[in-house]
C-alpha positions in Angstrom: 13.0 -19.1 -12.9 16.0 -19.1 -10.3 18.1 -16.4 -9.8 21.2 -18.0 -11.9 18.9 -18.8 -14.9 17.8 -15.5 -15.2 21.0 -14.2 -14.7 22.3 -16.4 -17.5 19.5 -15.0 -19.7 20.5 -11.3 -19.1 24.2 -12.3 -19.8 23.2 -11.7 -23.5 21.9 -8.4 -24.7 21.2 -7.5 -28.5 24.4 -5.9 -29.8 26.5 -7.3 -27.2 27.2 -3.9 -25.2 26.5 -4.8 -21.6 24.9 -2.1 -19.0 28.9 -1.5 -17.8 30.0 -1.2 -21.2 27.4 1.5 -21.8 28.2 3.6 -19.1 31.9 3.2 -19.3 32.6 3.6 -15.3 31.4 2.3 -11.8 28.4 3.7 -10.4 28.7 4.4 -6.4 25.7 5.3 -3.7 25.6 9.0 -2.6 24.0 8.1 0.4 21.5 6.2 2.5 18.1 8.2 2.3 16.0 5.1 1.7 15.8 2.4 3.7 13.5 -0.6 1.8 12.6 -3.8 3.5 11.3 -6.5 1.6 9.5 -8.4 4.7 8.8 -11.6 2.5 7.6 -13.1 -0.8 4.1 -14.7 0.7 1.1 -13.1 -1.2 -2.4 -13.5 -2.1 -1.9 -12.9 -5.5 0.2 -14.3 -8.3 0.5 -11.5 -10.6 2.3 -12.1 -14.1 4.5 -9.0 -13.8 5.8 -9.8 -10.3 9.6 -9.7 -10.3 9.4 -11.3 -6.9 7.9 -14.3 -8.0 5.5 -13.7 -5.0 2.7 -16.0 -4.1 0.8 -18.0 -1.6 3.2 -20.5 -1.0 6.3 -18.7 -0.8 7.5 -19.2 2.5 9.8 -16.3 3.0 9.2 -14.1 6.0 11.2 -11.5 7.8 11.5 -12.3 11.3 11.5 -10.2 14.5 15.3 -10.0 14.9 15.7 -8.6 11.8 12.7 -6.1 12.3 14.8 -5.2 15.3 18.1 -4.5 13.7 16.5 -2.6 10.9 14.5 -0.3 13.6 18.1 0.1 15.7 19.6 1.4 12.6 16.8 3.9 11.9 16.8 5.2 15.0 20.7 5.7 14.9 21.1 7.1 11.5 19.3 10.2 9.5 17.8 7.9 6.7 14.6 10.1 5.3 12.2 6.9 4.4 11.2 3.6 5.1 9.8 2.0 2.1 8.3 -1.6 3.1 7.2 -3.9 0.4 6.7 -7.6 -0.2 5.1 -9.9 -1.5 2.2 -8.8 0.4 3.8 -6.8 3.5 0.4 -7.4 5.7 1.1 -11.7 5.7 3.8 -10.8 7.6 3.0 -11.1 11.3 5.4 -8.6 12.7 4.2 -5.5 10.4 2.0 -4.3 12.6 4.4 -3.9 15.6 6.8 -2.6 13.2 4.7 0.2 12.0 3.8 1.3 15.3 7.5 1.2 16.4 9.2 3.0 13.2 6.2 5.6 13.3 7.4 7.1 16.5 11.0 8.1 14.6 8.9 10.8 12.6 10.2 9.7 9.5 8.3 9.4 5.7 6.9 5.8 6.0 5.4 4.0 3.2 4.0 0.4 2.6 3.4 -1.0 -0.7 0.1 -2.9 -0.6 -1.8 -4.8 -3.4 -4.7 -3.2 -1.5 -6.7 -6.6 -2.5 -5.4 -8.5 0.5 -7.6 -6.0 3.1 -10.7 -7.5 1.6 -9.7 -10.6 3.9 -11.2 -9.9 7.2 -8.1 -11.1 8.7 -6.2 -7.9 7.0 -8.8 -5.5 7.3 -7.4 -3.8 10.3 -4.8 -2.3 8.3 -7.0 0.2 7.0 -6.8 1.6 10.1 -2.8 0.6 11.1 -2.3 2.6 8.3 -4.3 5.8 8.9 -3.6 6.1 12.7 0.0 6.2 12.0 -0.2 8.3 9.0 1.7 5.8 6.5 1.7 6.4 2.6 -0.2 3.9 0.9 1.4 2.7 -2.7 -0.6 -0.1 -4.7 -0.2 -1.1 -8.2 -3.2 -0.3 -10.7 -1.8 -1.5 -14.2 -4.8 0.1 -16.0 -7.8 2.2 -15.6 -9.7 -0.5 -17.6 -10.7 -3.3 -15.4 -10.2 -5.9 -18.2 -6.2 -5.0 -18.4 -5.3 -4.6 -14.7 -7.3 -8.2 -14.4 -5.0 -9.6 -17.1 -2.0 -9.0 -15.3 -3.0 -9.4 -11.6 -6.0 -11.7 -11.7 -9.9 -11.7 -12.2 -11.9 -9.5 -10.0 -8.6 -7.7 -8.8 -9.2 -4.3 -10.1 -13.0 -4.1 -8.8 -11.5 -5.3 -5.3 -8.9 -2.9 -5.5 -11.2 0.3 -6.1 -13.4 -1.0 -3.4 -10.4 -0.9 -0.6 -9.5 2.8 -2.4 -13.2 3.8 -1.6 -12.2 2.7 2.2 -9.0 4.8 2.2 -10.9 7.7 0.7 -13.3 7.7 3.3 -10.5 7.8 5.9 -8.9 10.6 4.1 -6.5 9.0 1.7 -6.2 10.8 -1.5 -8.0 14.1 -0.3 -7.5 17.4 -0.9 -5.7 18.9 2.1 -5.3 15.6 3.6 -1.9 14.2 5.4 -2.9 10.6 4.4 -1.2 10.0 0.8 -2.2 7.1 -1.7 -0.4 6.7 -4.7 -0.7 4.6 -8.0 1.4 2.5 -9.9 1.5 2.2 -13.4 3.5 -0.6 -15.3 2.8 -1.6 -19.3 0.7 -4.9 -19.5 2.8 -6.1 -22.5 6.7 -5.5 -23.7 6.5 -2.2 -24.0 8.0 1.3 -22.4 5.4 3.3 -20.5 4.5 6.6 -22.1 4.5 9.9 -20.3 4.0 9.9 -16.5 2.5 13.1 -16.4 -0.1 12.4 -19.2 -1.2 9.3 -17.8 -1.3 10.8 -14.3 -3.9 13.1 -16.0 -5.8 10.4 -17.8 -6.0 8.0 -14.6 -7.2 10.8 -12.5 -9.9 11.5 -14.6 -10.9 8.1 -15.6 -11.1 6.8 -12.0 -12.6 9.8 -10.6 -15.5 9.8 -13.6 -15.9 6.1 -13.7 -15.0 4.7 -10.1 -15.6 7.6 -7.7 -12.3 7.5 -6.6 -9.3 9.9 -5.8 -5.6 9.5 -5.4 -2.3 11.2 -5.0 0.2 10.7 -7.4 0.7 7.8 -10.4 4.0 6.4 -10.7 5.1 4.9 -13.8 7.4 2.1 -14.0 9.4 0.0 -17.0 8.8 -3.5 -16.4 12.2 -4.9 -15.4 13.4 -8.0 -17.3 13.1 -9.9 -13.7 11.2 -12.9 -12.3 7.7 -13.6 -13.8 8.1 -10.5 -16.3 11.4 -12.3 -17.9 9.8 -15.5 -17.9 7.0 -14.0 -20.1 9.2 -12.3 -22.2 11.0 -15.3 -23.2 8.1 -17.5 -23.1 6.4 -15.2 -25.9 9.8 -14.8 -27.7 9.7 -10.9 -27.0 13.0 -10.9 -24.9 15.4 -9.7 -27.8 12.9 -7.0 -28.9 12.1 -5.8 -25.5 15.7 -5.6 -24.7 16.7 -3.9 -27.7 13.8 -1.0 -27.0 15.4 -0.7 -23.4 19.0 -0.1 -25.0 17.7 2.0 -27.5 15.8 4.3 -25.2 19.0 4.7 -23.0 19.1 7.7 -20.8 22.2 9.6 -19.4 20.1 11.8 -17.5 18.0 9.0 -16.0 21.5 7.6 -15.0 22.3 10.3 -12.9 19.0 10.4 -10.7 19.0 6.2 -10.7 17.2 4.8 -6.8 20.0 2.7 -5.8 22.7 5.6 -5.5 20.0 6.8 -2.7 18.3 3.1 -1.6 19.6 0.2 0.2 17.3 -2.8 0.1 17.2 -5.0 3.1 15.8 -8.9 2.2 13.7 -11.2 4.3 16.6 -12.6 5.6 18.7 -9.6 6.2 20.9 -9.7 3.2 21.5 -6.4 1.8 21.3 -5.4 -1.8 21.5 -2.1 -4.0 17.8 -2.8 -5.0 14.8 -4.9 -5.2 15.7 -6.0 -8.6 19.4 -7.4 -7.3 17.8 -8.9 -4.5 15.3 -11.0 -6.8 18.9 -11.7 -8.9 20.6 -12.7 -5.7 23.3 -10.2 -6.8 23.9 -8.7 -3.3 25.9 -5.6 -2.1 29.9 -6.3 -3.1 32.8 -4.7 -3.5 34.0 -5.0 0.1 30.7 -3.3 1.6 28.9 -5.2 4.7 26.6 -7.5 2.8 23.9 -8.3 6.0 22.1 -6.1 8.3 24.0 -7.7 11.2 27.3 -6.1 10.4 25.8 -2.7 9.1 28.4 0.0 8.3 26.6 3.3 7.4 29.9 4.8 6.5 30.9 2.1 4.2 27.4 1.7 2.8 26.6 5.1 2.1 29.4 5.3 -0.6 29.4 1.6 -1.7 30.1 0.5 -5.3 26.8 -0.5 -6.9 26.3 -3.9 -8.5 24.9 -3.5 -11.7 24.0 -5.9 -14.6 22.0 -5.8 -18.0 18.5 -5.5 -16.2 20.0 -2.1 -15.1 19.1 -0.9 -18.7 15.1 -0.9 -17.7 15.8 2.2 -15.0 17.5 4.1 -17.5 15.5 3.8 -20.5 13.2 6.5 -21.7 12.3 9.0 -18.9 14.0 6.4 -16.4 12.1 4.3 -13.8 12.4 4.0 -10.0 10.1 3.3 -7.0 9.2 6.9 -7.1 8.5 6.9 -10.8 10.0 8.6 -13.6 13.6 10.0 -12.7 13.4 12.5 -16.2 10.3 14.0 -16.9 12.0 17.1 -18.3 
């Protein structure tokens, strides 16, 4: 679904109260603590919930000059975390070089991988690339029941992901007293909000240890954002109005205070800058006078920029809130 079509759907919300009207004031960034790089939309999977609409035939891929500019910025400014996502980041040919280079900065470095890709011979070496450079690995596992995960991500994906987790566990990932971090991401399979992150984390750890013999560090609960394939699912199943109503009714002011866009800057594969990965997929670049491309990066202007909002922002402010680091308000 084209980004303009998605924006047209999102322009209409139940009750006609837009997100901007709800919060009644502009939102501003407070810092840049996280530089998130979406290094491409090519992926070996075609997950039903993917807001990126990634897949095997997507051509978008970050080239070396954009990586080099990101490395220059990270070397120059005190940005705490480098967060690499995709598509399947491993399918970008420049990723091993970038990980080796950026790891020398001694910042927090994480990669969001589907893991399933590392069953392929051409990508198995990433198991060691990640371990050698102490990269935090984050992967989506929508359910601890194989059939429910496969329903969202594809037949056989659950079993494949567990196989790779076992290999990561053998290298020390997720193990007690290890500095190799493996985190899982839960998001609902259907058109509903996630439950308690704390309760789900307990259940995941017990079920996966007992039934699959694997361990991990944290579970992050994400609310499905009505963007990309998930929006298509909502429209196709005639659940859009009901789901948006649920998001709006669950609006939480405490989540607004902790939104990830206030401390994150998202870099697209082509170097364009966005307030978050969802805005990137909706083609809503940074605005209000802030530099909108990595080539004209200005730390002082971007760290306090006005954030571009739209009605999909209701997803990040519903219930306990949602971010790339999980729930925002578990208190």
